[in-house]
N, CA, C and O of each residue as an XYZ file, in Angstrom:
648
protein
N       4.458     39.228    -45.844
C       4.057     39.101    -44.553
C       4.941     39.959    -43.779
O       6.136     40.159    -43.999
N       4.138     40.500    -42.740
C       5.123     41.177    -41.756
C       6.021     40.678    -40.908
O       5.785     39.610    -40.343
N       7.153     41.350    -40.692
C       7.828     40.644    -39.384
C       7.269     40.012    -38.137
O       7.533     38.897    -37.686
N       6.108     41.307    -37.461
C       5.405     40.837    -36.417
C       4.673     39.545    -36.670
O       4.865     38.570    -35.945
N       3.798     39.521    -37.734
C       3.048     38.549    -37.930
C       3.796     37.185    -38.113
O       3.324     36.206    -37.535
N       4.818     37.060    -38.800
C       5.592     35.836    -38.869
C       6.137     35.236    -37.204
O       6.103     34.091    -36.753
N       6.609     36.476    -36.593
C       6.964     36.310    -35.245
C       5.648     35.736    -34.286
O       5.838     34.742    -33.584
N       4.537     36.300    -34.295
C       3.361     35.895    -33.699
C       3.357     34.419    -34.158
O       3.433     33.549    -33.291
N       3.264     34.048    -35.579
C       2.947     32.566    -35.812
C       3.760     32.025    -35.176
O       3.209     31.244    -34.400
N       5.136     32.019    -35.056
C       6.166     31.196    -34.693
C       6.058     31.018    -33.242
O       6.290     29.926    -32.723
N       5.727     32.010    -32.596
C       5.475     31.966    -31.019
C       4.250     31.099    -30.799
O       4.244     30.370    -29.807
N       3.431     31.103    -31.450
C       1.878     30.356    -31.130
C       2.367     28.996    -31.511
O       1.968     28.004    -30.901
N       3.115     28.925    -32.381
C       3.623     27.573    -32.972
C       4.249     26.895    -31.517
O       3.839     25.895    -30.928
N       5.261     27.700    -31.198
C       6.293     27.243    -30.223
C       5.519     27.085    -28.912
O       5.919     26.240    -28.111
N       4.455     27.821    -28.630
C       3.339     27.525    -27.500
C       2.884     26.227    -27.547
O       3.168     25.408    -26.673
N       2.067     25.934    -28.684
C       1.384     24.894    -28.815
C       2.441     23.562    -28.940
O       1.985     22.448    -28.683
N       3.736     23.699    -29.306
C       4.609     22.447    -29.136
C       4.755     22.387    -27.710
O       4.353     21.399    -27.095
N       5.351     23.455    -27.074
C       5.536     23.207    -25.475
C       4.544     22.576    -24.826
O       4.785     21.709    -23.987
N       3.144     23.004    -25.198
C       2.020     22.419    -24.376
C       1.981     21.223    -24.543
O       1.740     20.493    -23.581
N       2.252     20.607    -26.046
C       1.980     19.468    -26.345
C       2.946     18.441    -25.459
O       2.572     17.460    -24.816
N       4.276     18.947    -25.612
C       5.260     18.436    -24.916
C       5.320     18.330    -23.579
O       6.121     17.539    -23.082
N       4.625     18.978    -22.916
C       4.296     19.122    -21.265
C       3.397     17.959    -21.274
O       3.795     17.051    -20.545
N       2.345     17.744    -21.867
C       1.277     16.956    -21.547
C       1.761     15.630    -22.015
O       1.420     14.653    -21.349
N       2.265     15.513    -22.725
C       3.108     13.867    -22.856
C       4.221     13.710    -21.983
O       4.365     12.576    -21.527
N       5.103     14.646    -21.618
C       6.143     14.291    -20.588
C       5.265     14.020    -18.906
O       5.655     13.339    -17.957
N       3.906     14.903    -19.056
C       3.220     14.716    -17.419
C       2.655     13.364    -17.556
O       2.696     12.652    -16.552
N       2.076     12.843    -18.754
C       1.513     11.632    -18.961
C       2.704     10.444    -18.769
O       2.345      9.484    -18.087
N       3.673     10.421    -19.141
C       4.898      9.846    -18.910
C       5.200      9.542    -17.331
O       5.323      8.484    -16.713
N       5.261     10.757    -16.985
C       6.061     10.840    -15.757
C       4.760     10.015    -14.802
O       5.196      9.285    -13.911
N       3.397     10.086    -14.924
C       2.607      9.848    -14.310
C       2.479      8.091    -13.963
O       2.387      7.431    -12.928
N       2.536      7.755    -15.523
C       2.810      6.449    -15.632
C       4.248      5.483    -15.182
O       4.259      4.277    -14.935
N       5.287      6.338    -15.172
C       6.520      6.191    -14.859
C       6.393      5.847    -13.024
O       6.872      4.897    -12.404
N       5.699      6.828    -12.592
C       5.557      6.963    -11.297
C       4.627      5.513    -10.683
O       5.051      4.749     -9.816
N       3.429      5.410    -11.314
C       2.794      4.333    -10.815
C       3.429      2.954    -11.284
O       3.181      2.002    -10.545
N       4.261      2.692    -12.474
C       4.990      1.301    -12.813
C       5.867      1.247    -11.573
O       5.958      0.142    -11.039
N       6.487      2.204    -11.062
C       7.453      2.144    -10.079
C       7.059      1.838     -8.967
O       7.616      1.020     -8.235
N       6.060      2.454     -8.715
C       5.506      2.206     -6.948
C       4.977      0.779     -7.050
O       5.443      0.023     -6.199
N       4.163      0.283     -7.850
C       3.731     -1.188     -8.135
C       5.014     -2.052     -8.057
O       4.990     -3.007     -7.281
N       6.082     -1.825     -8.750
C       7.197     -2.691     -8.654
C       7.781     -2.914     -7.358
O       8.259     -4.021     -7.110
N       7.803     -1.729     -6.261
C       8.301     -1.374     -5.367
C       7.372     -2.241     -4.312
O       7.831     -2.945     -3.412
N       5.994     -2.051     -4.602
C       5.140     -2.775     -3.691
C       5.173     -4.416     -3.624
O       5.001     -5.107     -2.620
N       5.443     -4.856     -4.977
C       5.539     -6.275     -5.438
C       6.888     -6.534     -4.508
O       6.749     -7.383     -3.628
N       8.178     -5.888     -4.617
C       9.411     -6.246     -4.272
C       9.052     -6.429     -2.408
O       9.511     -7.348     -1.730
N       8.233     -5.424     -1.927
C       7.688     -5.558     -0.716
C       7.306     -6.758     -0.425
O       7.856     -7.313      0.526
N       6.451     -7.328     -1.041
C       5.614     -8.184     -0.580
C       6.323     -9.663     -1.225
O       6.007    -10.706     -0.652
N       7.132     -9.728     -2.235
C       8.232    -10.977     -2.373
C       9.391    -11.003     -0.890
O      10.074    -12.008     -0.691
N       9.471     -9.818      0.021
C      10.186     -9.818      0.923
C       9.710    -10.399      2.218
O      10.293    -11.043      3.090
N       8.589    -10.018      2.097
C       7.330    -11.066      3.241
C       7.451    -12.463      3.081
O       7.624    -13.216      4.039
N       7.361    -12.872      1.807
C       7.478    -14.097      1.309
C       8.611    -15.112      1.592
O       8.577    -16.290      1.947
N       9.894    -14.038      1.243
C      11.151    -14.421      1.403
C      11.300    -14.829      2.999
O      11.885    -15.802      3.475
N      10.408    -13.518      3.835
C      10.743    -13.969      5.406
C      10.093    -15.443      5.993
O      10.497    -16.190      6.884
N       8.861    -15.522      5.060
C       8.169    -16.750      5.582
C       8.823    -18.140      5.220
O       8.550    -19.216      5.751
N       9.875    -17.878      4.065
C      10.617    -19.110      3.792
C      11.700    -19.336      4.811
O      11.990    -20.329      5.478
N      12.228    -18.093      4.736
C      13.585    -18.109      6.214
C      12.826    -18.645      7.120
O      13.285    -19.739      7.448
N      11.847    -18.366      7.690
C      11.432    -18.646      9.200
C       9.948    -19.219      8.985
O       9.050    -18.378      8.983
N       9.664    -20.324      8.838
C       8.097    -20.833      8.542
C       7.193    -20.721      9.911
O       5.975    -20.879      9.984
N       8.025    -20.434     10.886
C       7.311    -20.074     12.543
C       6.583    -18.994     12.225
O       5.541    -18.965     12.878
N       6.740    -17.893     11.319
C       6.113    -16.509     11.372
C       4.561    -16.891     10.628
O       3.609    -16.115     10.714
N       4.516    -17.754     10.148
C       2.963    -18.190      9.930
C       2.530    -18.417     10.930
O       1.419    -18.866     10.649
N       2.650    -18.428     12.199
C       1.957    -18.655     13.263
C       0.978    -17.197     13.804
O       0.151    -17.096     14.710
N       1.360    -16.453     13.071
C       1.058    -14.991     13.282
C      -0.515    -14.995     13.052
O      -1.261    -14.241     13.677
N      -0.981    -15.963     12.043
C      -2.327    -16.492     11.754
C      -3.037    -17.268     12.558
O      -2.570    -18.377     12.816
N      -4.373    -16.856     13.163
C      -4.489    -17.998     14.160
C      -5.017    -19.118     13.879
O      -4.832    -20.102     14.596
N      -5.570    -19.140     13.069
C      -5.775    -20.453     12.376
C      -4.905    -21.616     11.538
O      -5.296    -22.700     11.105
N      -3.579    -20.989     11.469
C      -2.738    -21.787     10.503
C      -2.140    -23.094     11.510
O      -1.962    -22.932     12.718
N      -1.929    -24.104     10.963
C      -1.138    -25.249     11.631
C      -0.401    -25.209     12.394
O      -0.410    -25.903     13.410
N       0.750    -24.059     11.977
C       1.981    -23.930     12.779
C       1.741    -23.202     13.930
O       2.677    -23.182     14.729
N       0.621    -22.527     14.262
C       0.179    -21.764     15.340
C       0.041    -22.670     16.541
O       0.563    -22.448     17.633
N      -0.615    -23.579     16.275
C      -0.644    -25.031     17.244
C       0.540    -25.267     17.897
O       0.620    -25.277     19.125
N       1.646    -25.494     17.012
C       2.864    -26.212     17.519
C       4.007    -25.152     17.593
O       5.121    -25.667     17.688
N       3.992    -24.114     17.576
C       5.059    -23.187     18.141
C       5.148    -23.052     19.269
O       4.100    -22.906     19.899
N       6.480    -23.044     20.008
C       7.123    -22.675     21.112
C       6.815    -21.398     21.354
O       7.114    -20.529     20.534
N       6.168    -21.105     22.527
C       5.937    -19.513     23.117
C       6.895    -19.273     24.131
O       6.967    -19.534     25.332
N       7.670    -18.652     23.229
C       9.391    -17.706     24.072
C       9.138    -16.386     23.719
O       8.545    -16.006     22.709
N       9.797    -15.455     24.937
C       9.641    -13.947     24.224
C      10.278    -13.830     23.002
O       9.891    -12.900     22.294
N      11.145    -14.531     22.586
C      11.941    -14.167     21.506
C      10.940    -14.841     20.161
O      11.084    -14.454     19.001
N      10.244    -15.572     20.448
C       9.176    -15.579     19.282
C       8.227    -14.698     19.058
O       7.966    -14.172     17.976
N       7.635    -14.507     20.210
C       6.773    -13.269     20.402
C       7.160    -11.892     20.092
O       6.376    -11.054     19.646
N       8.382    -11.691     20.339
C       8.939    -10.170     19.750
C       9.066    -10.577     18.202
O       8.796     -9.613     17.486
N       9.389    -11.697     17.510
C       9.677    -11.889     16.206
C       8.134    -11.974     15.496
O       8.053    -11.499     14.363
N       7.376    -12.332     15.867
C       5.880    -12.352     15.376
C       5.294    -10.817     15.371
O       4.612    -10.359     14.455
N       5.664    -10.134     16.505
C       5.245     -8.661     16.595
C       5.861     -7.685     15.676
O       5.235     -6.806     15.082
N       7.219     -7.913     15.595
C       8.203     -7.373     14.671
C       7.421     -7.574     13.357
O       6.974     -6.623     12.714
N       7.279     -8.877     12.991
C       6.672     -9.212     11.573
C       5.213     -8.527     11.170
O       4.822     -8.131     10.072
N       4.601     -8.533     12.367
C       3.449     -7.852     11.997
C       3.157     -6.443     11.770
O       2.327     -5.951     11.006
N       4.266     -5.678     12.838
C       4.369     -4.221     12.363
C       5.148     -4.027     10.885
O       4.814     -3.019     10.264
N       6.032     -4.792     10.341
C       6.574     -5.059      8.977
C       5.155     -4.710      8.091
O       5.133     -3.841      7.220
N       3.996     -5.528      8.461
C       2.992     -5.878      7.428
C       2.151     -4.466      7.569
O       1.732     -3.855      6.586
N       2.002     -4.122      8.662
C       1.464     -2.673      9.073
C       2.144     -1.507      8.447
O       1.490     -0.681      7.810
N       3.265     -1.421      8.584
C       3.928     -0.395      7.997
C       4.014     -0.553      6.433
O       4.056      0.420      5.680
N       4.037     -1.802      6.029
C       3.707     -2.214      4.100
C       2.339     -1.475      3.693
O       2.080     -0.814      2.687
N       1.570     -1.795      4.775
C       0.168     -1.455      4.325
C       0.020      0.376      4.399
O      -0.738      1.087      3.738
N       0.880      0.721      5.287
C       0.889      2.191      5.107
C       1.252      2.800      3.914
O       0.581      3.620      3.288
N       2.665      2.232      3.549
C       2.869      2.612      2.287
C       1.889      2.735      1.346
O       1.563      3.785      0.791
N       1.419      1.645      1.169
C       0.397      1.214      0.056
C      -0.466      1.953     -0.189
O      -0.764      2.354     -1.314
N      -1.226      2.363      1.307
C      -2.749      3.237      1.356
C      -2.007      4.729      1.181
O      -2.646      5.665      0.700
N      -0.878      4.858      1.524
C      -0.442      6.477      1.266
C      -0.241      6.708     -0.381
O      -0.194      7.839     -0.866
N      -0.168      5.906     -0.900
C       0.477      5.780     -2.444
C      -1.089      5.901     -3.190
O      -1.180      6.730     -4.096
N      -2.100      5.237     -2.893
C      -3.402      5.318     -3.446
C      -4.478      6.308     -3.140
O      -5.491      6.539     -3.799
N      -4.015      6.937     -1.845
C      -4.750      7.883     -1.248
C      -4.375      9.334     -1.361
O      -5.172     10.258     -1.524
N      -2.943      9.436     -1.244
C      -2.294     10.712     -1.129
C      -1.439     10.988     -2.304
O      -1.323     12.184     -2.568
N      -0.762     10.083     -3.136
C       0.387     10.718     -4.237
C      -0.388     10.249     -5.353
O       0.323     10.152     -6.353
N      -1.525      9.939     -5.540
C      -2.051     10.087     -7.055
C      -3.427     10.076     -6.973
O      -4.128      9.726     -6.024
N      -3.784     10.543     -8.189
C      -5.255     10.365     -8.555
C      -5.566      9.355     -9.425
O      -5.290      9.256    -10.621
N      -6.310      8.444     -8.532
C      -6.453      6.991     -8.760
C      -7.466      7.144    -10.291
O      -8.543      7.737    -10.339
N      -6.783      6.442    -11.458
C      -7.474      5.974    -12.581
C      -8.080      4.361    -12.226
O      -7.775      3.652    -11.267
N      -9.133      4.037    -13.464
C      -9.645      2.716    -13.364
C      -8.551      1.570    -13.032
O      -9.026      0.510    -12.625
N      -7.449      1.635    -13.128
C      -6.527      0.391    -13.042
C      -6.173      0.693    -11.402
O      -6.301     -0.200    -10.564
N      -5.779      1.861    -11.103
C      -5.396      2.129     -9.856
C      -6.769      1.575     -8.658
O      -6.667      0.728     -7.772
N      -7.714      2.213     -8.953
C      -9.136      1.820     -8.182
C      -9.120      0.176     -8.037
O      -9.350     -0.377     -6.961
N      -8.865     -0.427     -9.073
C      -9.064     -2.240     -9.206
C      -7.718     -2.388     -8.433
O      -7.797     -3.283     -7.591
N      -6.653     -1.843     -8.470
C      -5.149     -2.427     -7.770
C      -5.469     -2.058     -6.362
O      -5.075     -2.818     -5.477
N      -6.065     -1.097     -6.079
C      -6.410     -0.623     -4.277
C      -7.453     -1.575     -3.809
O      -7.505     -2.083     -2.689
N      -8.370     -1.778     -4.913
C      -9.457     -3.059     -4.117
C      -8.751     -3.963     -3.982
O      -8.784     -4.224     -2.780
N      -7.872     -4.877     -4.654
C      -7.111     -6.080     -4.322
C      -6.530     -5.785     -3.312
O      -6.877     -6.542     -2.405
N      -5.503     -4.750     -2.868
C      -4.813     -4.656     -1.902
C      -5.630     -4.545     -0.790
O      -5.338     -5.239      0.184
N      -6.676     -3.752     -0.727
C      -7.635     -3.721      0.375
C      -8.236     -4.841      0.986
O      -8.311     -4.983      2.207
N      -8.844     -5.972     -0.204
C      -9.119     -7.342      0.270
C      -7.923     -7.846      0.960
O      -8.060     -8.349      2.075
N      -6.686     -7.757      0.375
C      -5.575     -8.182      1.136
C      -5.508     -7.800      2.456
O      -5.216     -8.723      3.217
N      -5.724     -6.503      3.067
C      -5.386     -6.163      4.143
C      -6.922     -6.714      4.939
O      -6.874     -7.228      6.057
N      -7.642     -6.610      4.532
C      -9.012     -7.475      5.328
C      -8.442     -8.460      5.550
O      -8.103     -8.578      6.728
N      -8.066     -9.590      4.619
C      -7.770    -11.217      4.866
C      -6.549    -10.971      6.002
O      -6.440    -11.770      6.932
N      -5.635     -9.818      5.877
C      -4.735    -10.182      6.883
C      -5.060     -9.905      8.306
O      -4.673    -10.509      9.307
N      -5.804     -8.928      8.209
C      -6.453     -8.686      9.852
C      -7.554     -9.797     10.251
O      -7.688    -10.164     11.418
N      -8.320    -10.295      9.203
C      -9.178    -11.238      9.831
C      -8.463    -12.389     10.241
O      -8.854    -12.987     11.243
N      -7.416    -12.810      9.579
C      -6.858    -14.083     10.024
C      -5.848    -13.779     11.553
O      -5.689    -14.647     12.412
N      -5.410    -12.752     11.611
C      -4.503    -12.131     12.727
C      -5.104    -11.200     13.617
O      -5.207     -9.978     13.510
N      -5.576    -12.156     14.727
C      -6.376    -11.219     15.868
C      -5.015    -10.554     16.639
O      -5.250     -9.486     17.204
N      -3.569    -11.075     16.735
C      -2.310    -10.204     17.230
C      -2.395     -9.113     16.493
O      -2.322     -8.065     17.134
N      -2.551     -9.008     15.122
C      -2.355     -7.458     14.563
C      -3.370     -6.636     14.943
O      -3.115     -5.451     15.155
N      -4.717     -7.146     15.093
C      -5.845     -6.192     15.645
C      -5.588     -5.665     16.585
O      -5.449     -4.445     16.491
N      -5.412     -6.271     17.861
C      -4.795     -5.877     19.171
C      -3.934     -4.702     18.829
O      -4.251     -3.515     18.896
N      -2.712     -5.258     18.426
C      -1.148     -4.344     18.405
C      -1.548     -3.060     17.508
O      -0.974     -2.015     17.814
N      -2.379     -3.024     16.537
C      -2.879     -1.806     15.710
C      -3.582     -1.086     16.478
O      -3.224      0.090     16.543
N      -4.698     -1.466     17.245
C      -5.581     -0.431     18.492
C      -4.282      0.081     19.275
O      -4.120      1.280     19.501
N      -3.532     -0.723     19.603
C      -2.518     -0.196     20.658
C      -1.759      0.986     20.111
O      -1.422      1.936     20.817
N      -1.488      0.880     18.734
C      -0.643      2.015     18.040
C      -1.024      2.795     17.024
O      -0.317      3.581     16.394
N      -2.353      2.519     16.856
C      -3.239      3.474     15.691
C      -2.639      5.236     15.774
O      -2.576      5.973     14.789
N      -2.239      5.637     17.217
C      -1.655      6.721     17.127
C      -0.351      7.273     16.520
O       0.066      8.428     16.432
N       0.188      6.037     16.111
C       1.491      6.263     15.564
C       1.753      6.300     14.192
O       2.848      6.195     13.639
N       0.231      6.520     13.504
C       0.395      6.661     12.258
C      -0.661      7.517     11.746
O      -1.660      7.881     12.366
N      -0.282      7.852     10.341
C      -1.340      8.929      9.671
C      -2.789      8.707     10.145
O      -3.401      7.643     10.055
N      -3.364     10.142     10.787
C      -4.831      9.686     11.010
C      -5.820      8.958      9.910
O      -6.737      8.223     10.273
N      -5.557      9.221      8.624
C      -6.296      8.683      7.573
C      -6.194      7.162      7.420
O      -7.143      6.385      7.310
N      -4.630      6.806      7.432
C      -4.500      5.418      7.401
C      -5.077      4.700      8.871
O      -5.834      3.731      8.924
N      -4.529      5.417      9.983
C      -5.051      4.535     11.130
C      -6.890      4.547     11.127
O      -7.465      3.518     11.481
N      -7.663      5.715     10.727
C      -9.109      5.764     10.562
C      -9.490      4.491      9.921
O     -10.268      3.684     10.431
N      -8.639      4.283      8.255
C      -9.119      3.122      7.802
C      -9.017      1.659      8.027
O      -9.864      0.831      7.692
N      -7.765      1.401      8.697
C      -7.385      0.341      9.433
C      -8.437      0.021     10.875
O      -8.784     -1.136     11.109
N      -8.745      0.836     11.506
C      -9.686      0.828     12.671
C     -11.063      0.378     11.904
O     -11.744     -0.547     12.345
N     -11.382      1.029     10.842
C     -12.470      0.574     10.088
C     -12.507     -0.817     10.082
O     -13.360     -1.553     10.577
N     -11.277     -1.162      9.342
C     -11.410     -2.772      8.928
C     -11.325     -3.397     10.049
O     -11.845     -4.512     10.000
N     -10.783     -3.061     11.242
C     -10.854     -3.948     12.318
C     -12.042     -3.962     12.886
O     -12.096     -4.967     13.594
N     -13.335     -3.167     12.953
C     -14.046     -2.657     13.423
C     -15.123     -3.934     12.489
O     -15.691     -4.902     12.994
N     -15.126     -3.526     11.084
C     -15.918     -4.505     10.231
C     -15.615     -6.129     10.678
O     -16.531     -6.939     10.817
N     -14.353     -6.424     10.853
C     -14.102     -7.789     10.872
C     -14.690     -8.261     12.201
O     -15.364     -9.283     12.336
N     -14.359     -7.403     13.165
C     -14.648     -8.074     14.559
C     -16.381     -7.742     14.785
O     -16.899     -8.464     15.638
N     -17.121     -6.933     14.244
C     -18.744     -6.887     13.713
C     -19.055     -8.369     13.585
O     -19.658     -9.125     14.346
N     -18.425     -8.586     12.310
C     -18.590     -9.792     11.408
C     -18.645    -11.223     12.158
O     -19.445    -12.150     12.029
N     -17.337    -11.051     13.115
C     -17.042    -11.981     13.755
C     -18.184    -12.493     15.110
O     -18.310    -13.621     15.587
N     -18.985    -11.081     15.521
C     -19.846    -11.547     16.521
C     -21.243    -11.564     16.097
O     -22.153    -11.612     16.925
N     -21.472    -11.523     14.684
C     -22.682    -11.918     14.448
C     -22.860    -13.412     13.817
O     -23.985    -13.847     13.569
């Protein structure tokens, strides 16, 4: 065999191996990014749970929670409730951004997003203060996220009127 033929075969083999390594690395990185994001999202949710444990009065953000009927109405309590609601909204913004801008959704991602979307609906359904606060602050957020949350709020309020 001629040297040029051997060189060509080695070059093609190297190219194929490089291509395979690139594909494997790409898939591994996608999996790693998804797992890291899911872990981070769950940490944020656990942090919210910790806040509820530290200050059970925070449950009063929900309109129908028993604590809401018995909590004192002071400016400090109102401020804490509003800050806590913004914490939720900012958390939802992170979740929305991940599932709509940072990845191409596969089947598992679509299922995960459906669960998060259901949770977002649950939150805004039970918290009229959050609905009003978001309407007042929608321009502070990315347009896609704002439009999504405003649609959620519209759906909830439309269903409440029926």
